[in-house]
Steps between C-alpha positions, in 0.01 A plus 500: 500500500341832408708758314379859512644843422499813714611849407689678775822556691690185590563626855126515572414145395411254774597135444686223683795541262592785268727426199717757322804446277857594424734449206847368564760776531256772609640698792205728571148366431243706310130473420287297740806346663646848551176625655500206737867553581425861596209393720727248674768757568743374236517141626486350148790723391691393811453131416616565142814671629570209734458251214203333669260600223673398176230533238600163351220336302255333737677599822269635771588713801253515788448817708255581779334840483438548876197712410680738263266385218168313497649156421696327781738311267681615189677285242753664271517279190807482279439537125856424395701702248296760318647422157409132539146559622211365293158340541648168609704678769187686611312171541791334679544789743126528566478128573789519747337790682155342529660174618684688776181679602321164519774361725450798729137391541352804328131497417510834319785632286540843340749543217605736227529373142858397435676643195229734372709810580874518444491127420368591156212252481164603365269549802240248384764234432669558835164473678420178314837356602428586863156335496636188331781468753275546802242242392745244360745517791233450766323213320442183701383174347157360594510246781267214582552497876272459800717750691447870449805686372614751763750694291425872500474645152512846350142614449550831320768684307444875466694666217581858592543773236561866581429631147124489437554524124675162497235312697290394193809355328594308812143373539512369145829323564386351829190360330709343223751349740225368725321328211822336380607385846155370593492306171838348585374403845180358348719264295725426798201384704405248232858373469539455875180302554534121531396294201206342680349850523632664182361240261435576132131555576573731794740713294246519217232614748742759638561625146126534441449702819799723436391562141154607614652737756737680261309482170677222310328254270551147631441164330592163649536196274417164656642162403231441236575838341868414483419165343291675235796731425736205466725596794633147528842600637359704789245231577773235504640665813154531656429127453703417809288709738154471647482881502333616176714732287399861435606748234449860611469776240501860619460801268553869560344731238339203326246733339783707344705211365477630142628846595790422734821294488448152645740349752444145619656384828516128573576358844591144595245372750612167646329519838717217632782311331609157617688439177252229405658161428830686458471562873700779664698252711805725539290781644247296698569684827430837337214388277260703716626805315351369176180678602668804342515339154195710412686827556478590131122462499460695825723773357282526190193549719683772692621672183150507349362639827750786485440559128127543564535730802767711328291502179800412283421610140550153351296191433657260752417131517607273785505123451545270800488123436452331838550138600687278745780266393436194712476123454210259460417211269422738213812718530724567201804277464846547349478397136141614452421721199234773505358746247448863595255768393728607214502146358867456590602185685721451803673202659524482878855430616460637853165544671678760715528725195128568526498879519610539142226256401214708637661814357517336155122501465466840667745650249301345217183654646672841518516506120123548489547863602744586218713666767767765470695313767476184710702457819492194721607486865593164644682329783638275230849370582715451807796553269427872465591537868834333437563745217380823663440431868228693687595831339331502158249309290600348169373680189462301179391736225377359175461860383788746552285813527274338758804385696631856507165628628507245781857591596408870511203421727731292720730798547212727600322250725811357666386144419806389308519264203803367314492404130567130433590331169241370256729335243345265245739232628280464807203409279694205364532359853122464540423332168312177555513171313130447572342849492574854389688582820578346837444685826843442652858407418517279811724336606723759324405807705785736421289696251176500700460876525513588131346180367193567713469841335542349153226250587264787580599687185402195296138551609483875444308631203598789274542768768783669695569286808721492808534256788605599853622217725431612858574168674783639712309817588159368605583415862731715713727319746701804610299817543602819321327838466137456384541121488432343841565128536252289305281565196635783286261543204811594302398621156185694590676835535720422199213436260274771639787737424525353150129557438515856634801579279364330187354807334 
């Protein structure tokens, strides 16, 4: 989808569908909607008076112009109550409108920016919200099918602005929103691909190509490199697979690392998770979804892509350890003990608690950068979904100030997190009789969410750290605005917002 901007009068714009807006409680429309109402002989005002055009958030009312204006169809989009309107509402409303236009079979859509006038949003932010919503709402996962998809898609969205002085601000916002949304969809594509295609090597090659395109520095560690670094815990997981492990390192502003704050983002990259010898028997029928267990790693690639294209004034490092968790004659076994890069030892209780294992060595590696903050993203526990459902990710902040920054970014991005406990009591539950720590409390699983976070904290070095458990957010079963069914890339917009807000 191409998003462009055109200065002019809304009534003169030709498109399959034209979108304007209305706040709830407005009796006589103004601005672009008022101009359109006048051109249509007061038909929008008539529908408002009849109660057929409510202005409720996300509601759309369809009118036909019958040649009164250049566009044959008009959608009046509800923005909800004015005093409750914010960026999240702007995104939600925009997504509803573009979805309705798509259902109408539109190839071209013209729209005003929602909320940049009486809505009180800064024009650039409102334009960014519109671009994000359009590109995220219309995303479709890649398919491997011999049949050509016949669904008609929106080809172009034209943003219409009457005031020429505001066009540069809107252009800036549209560019920002497009970069963020395309970075989300880049990660979604990786998450949606089957594991026989999205192998560790394929994802590493994708990272190399993307880095070259956007100006990131990219290094990929092979198995021998990881052995030299002593990453015995990560390699313990990789032992069970014939696919060689990869460790992707992406850097933005690598040449300015001495001058800028350093943020390290770490993403869990299990490209397929069988559970190993602790086989996922209970979820065998839905094990196909374990192709998304590399969502954290894909997100990190997407975040670094956006950081480079937006030229975020930080030194940002992305770490993506990549491996399968499968079974062969060399696979790790419950009771095994392994030593990680930090020199700390770990006992395997459950081979299905493998994500925290690969993150243990990645978090140790993060210490090399003497970072101002380290944040890991991981589809770590099914239990987080029991706690929070599909409405928020779990936030485990080892540093209070960093946790507050993440929560502020969540509010602005609309990707919600909820703070979870990190009591020292949880550390006691993962003490091992045979090593420094054990990787699970199984069969006692009641504390699985917080003990997994305490396990990760054990392998952090002396830096501010936070863990975000996105297991219940990575795959969408029931579509909602900007999140079609399937791969979500939840966390990309959240942490891009964090990086943009950092300074």
